[in-house]
C-alpha positions in Angstrom: -4.2 16.0 18.5 -7.7 14.6 18.3 -8.9 11.1 18.9 -9.2 8.6 16.1 -12.9 8.4 16.4 -13.1 11.9 15.1 -11.6 10.8 11.8 -14.3 10.0 9.1 -15.0 6.4 8.1 -14.8 5.9 4.4 -15.3 2.1 4.3 -14.2 -1.2 5.7 -11.4 -3.5 4.3 -12.8 -7.0 3.7 -10.8 -10.1 4.4 -8.0 -10.9 2.0 -5.1 -13.4 1.6 -2.1 -12.5 -0.5 1.6 -13.3 -0.6 4.3 -11.0 0.9 7.8 -10.3 -0.4 9.1 -13.5 1.3 6.5 -15.7 -0.4 4.5 -16.3 2.8 0.8 -15.9 3.0 -0.2 -12.6 4.4 -3.8 -12.1 5.5 -5.8 -9.1 6.6 -6.1 -10.5 10.1 -2.3 -10.0 10.3 -3.2 -6.3 10.5 -6.0 -6.7 13.1 -5.4 -4.3 16.0 -2.8 -2.3 14.1 -2.9 1.1 12.4 -1.6 0.8 8.8 -0.8 2.9 5.8 -1.4 1.5 2.4 -0.5 2.3 -1.2 -0.7 0.6 -4.6 2.4 0.4 -6.7 4.3 -1.8 -9.2 7.9 -2.5 -9.5 8.4 -1.8 -13.2 6.7 1.6 -12.9 8.5 4.4 -14.6 6.0 7.0 -13.3 5.0 7.8 -9.7 5.7 4.5 -7.9 9.4 5.1 -7.1 8.4 8.5 -5.5 5.5 6.9 -3.6 7.9 4.2 -2.3 10.5 6.9 -1.4 7.8 8.7 0.6 6.6 5.5 2.2 10.2 4.9 3.3 10.3 8.4 4.7 7.0 7.7 6.6 8.4 4.5 8.0 11.6 6.3 9.3 9.6 9.2 10.7 7.0 7.1 12.4 9.5 4.4 13.6 9.5 0.7 13.1 8.8 0.3 16.8 5.6 2.4 16.6 3.5 -0.7 15.7 2.3 1.1 12.5 2.4 -1.1 9.5 3.1 -0.1 5.9 1.5 -2.1 3.1 2.3 -1.8 -0.6 0.0 -3.7 -2.8 1.3 -4.5 -6.4 -1.2 -3.7 -9.2 1.0 -5.8 -11.5 0.9 -9.2 -9.7 1.6 -11.3 -12.8 5.1 -9.7 -12.9 5.6 -8.6 -9.3 6.5 -12.0 -7.8 7.6 -12.2 -4.2 11.2 -12.2 -5.5 10.7 -9.1 -7.5 9.0 -7.4 -4.5 11.8 -8.4 -2.2 14.3 -6.8 -4.5 12.2 -3.7 -4.8 11.9 -3.5 -1.0 15.7 -3.6 -0.7 15.9 -0.6 -3.1 14.0 1.5 -0.6 15.8 0.2 2.4 12.5 -1.0 3.8 12.3 -2.5 7.3 10.4 -5.6 6.2 9.2 -6.3 9.7 6.7 -3.5 9.3 6.6 -2.8 5.6 5.0 -5.6 3.6 4.8 -5.7 -0.2 1.8 -7.8 -1.3 1.1 -9.7 -4.5 -1.4 -12.4 -5.5 -4.6 -12.8 -7.3 -5.1 -9.8 -9.6 -8.9 -9.9 -9.1 -8.5 -9.8 -5.3 -6.0 -6.8 -5.5 -8.2 -4.9 -7.9 -11.3 -5.5 -5.9 -9.5 -4.3 -2.8 -8.4 -1.1 -4.6 -11.7 -0.3 -6.1 -14.3 -1.6 -3.6 -12.6 -1.3 -0.2 -10.0 1.5 -0.6 -12.2 3.4 -3.2 -9.1 4.0 -5.5 -8.8 3.9 -9.2 -6.8 1.1 -10.9 -7.0 -0.1 -14.5 -4.8 -1.7 -17.1 -4.7 -1.8 -20.9 -3.2 -5.1 -21.8 -0.8 -5.7 -24.8 -0.5 -8.7 -27.0 3.3 -8.3 -26.7 4.5 -10.3 -23.7 7.5 -8.1 -23.5 5.6 -4.9 -23.5 5.0 -3.0 -20.2 1.4 -2.9 -19.4 -0.3 0.6 -19.3 -1.3 0.6 -15.7 -3.0 3.5 -14.1 -3.6 3.6 -10.4 -4.2 6.1 -7.6 -1.1 7.7 -6.0 -2.9 8.3 -2.7 -1.8 6.9 0.6 -4.6 5.3 2.7 -4.8 5.3 6.5 -6.5 2.2 8.0 -7.4 1.9 11.7 -6.9 -1.1 13.9 -10.4 -2.4 13.1 -9.9 -2.3 9.3 -11.8 0.9 8.7 -10.5 3.4 6.1 -9.9 6.6 7.8 -8.1 8.9 5.5 -6.7 9.6 2.0 -3.5 11.6 1.6 -1.9 13.0 -1.5 1.6 12.0 -2.6 2.5 15.6 -3.2 2.6 18.3 -0.6 4.0 18.5 2.9 0.8 19.3 4.5 -0.9 16.1 3.3 2.0 14.0 4.6 2.1 15.9 7.9 -1.7 15.2 8.3 -1.1 11.6 7.5 1.7 11.4 10.3 -0.6 13.2 12.8 -3.6 11.0 12.0 -1.6 7.7 12.1 -0.2 8.6 15.5 
């Protein structure tokens, strides 16, 4: 193992305030002093999101709830992903919600975080039909953030080696 300072620094997460799956305010300062793993998902996704959440659940089990590592899933569809929807989604993946937080809120804030702070792609093609599912595209990478809010690594959804690297680096 190597010390965290040997991991590259890709950027700094700026302060944010969103809502978690219980409807409470969740702020970036709530993560201060903690290592965390983030991803961007949405609950109505028929593509990679369920697999991402399954992988995140596996990471939470492997790293242990008592490790102090936090798991953060940001919704890229905050208009539909209410705290209630996120709470139901969390239950589907047996998330330990003391360390895995599902965040929603202002779309501009979430998209700014994804693009500017996490350096990840996210976009949408809106529809005039309110019942239509938005065409949302977003990165499927997991992101490791250190206790000072610095982005320290990007890890692919696929491949055991990438997930092994994430586990090693998070520890």
